[in-house]
N, C-alpha and C positions, 0 to 999 in steps of 0.2 A: 504494500500500500504506500509506503514511504517513497519507494522508487518511482511509482506512478506519479505521485505529487511532484517530485523533483523533475521528472521528465516533462510533466505538464508545465511547470514553471519555466523550464528552459525553452520549451516550445513557445510560450507566451512572450518571453523575452526576445526570441528570434523574430517572432511576428511583429513585435513592437519596433524593433530595430529596422526591419524591412519596410514597415509603414513609414517610419521617419525618413528613410532614404527616398522612398517614392514621393513623399510630400515635398522634400527638398528639390527633387528633380522636377516636379510639377511647377514649383515656384520659379525655378530657373527657366523652364520652358515658357512660362507665361511672360517672364521678363524679356526673353529673347523674342517672343512673338510681338510684344508691344514695340520693341525697338525696330523690328523689321517692318511693322505696320507704319511707324513714324517715317522710316526711310522711304517706304513705298509712297506714302502721301506726299512727302517732300519731292521725290523725283517725278511723280505724276504731275504735280503743280509746276515744276520746272519745265518739263517737256511741253506742257500745255501753254506755257507763256514764252517759250523760246523755240529754237530749232530742234531737230531730232536728237541732237547731242546734249540738250539741256543747258545750252549756253545762257539762258536767261538767268540762271542762278550762279553762274560762274563769277567768282569775285564778290559775291553779295551775301555774306553770312547772315545779315539781318533778315533776308528772305526766309531762311530756314526757321528763324524764331517765329515769324508771322505764320508760316505754314503750320508749324507744330502747335501754336496756340489756337489756330482755327480747328485743327484736327482733334485736339484734346483740351477743350476749354476747362479752366480751373486746375489743370494738372501742372501748368507752367506759370510761374509768376514773372514779373518784370526783371528780376535779378538774374534770371537764367539767360 
């Protein structure tokens, strides 16, 4: 009976560790997804206002700020 309890405790500990790893991976993937979405919005805005190479945004970092603020209002403040 004691062996069974110890085995169950080890199993629960492994499951908890695995779940923590999965949660960390999900958080990382969500962050990556948001970053890729911001880049997609930025480049789609650049190409829609410039030539096919996106030259409308070349040399204009303030354009990125405006595009990101439009895409994600409230997520970016004026300090960024």
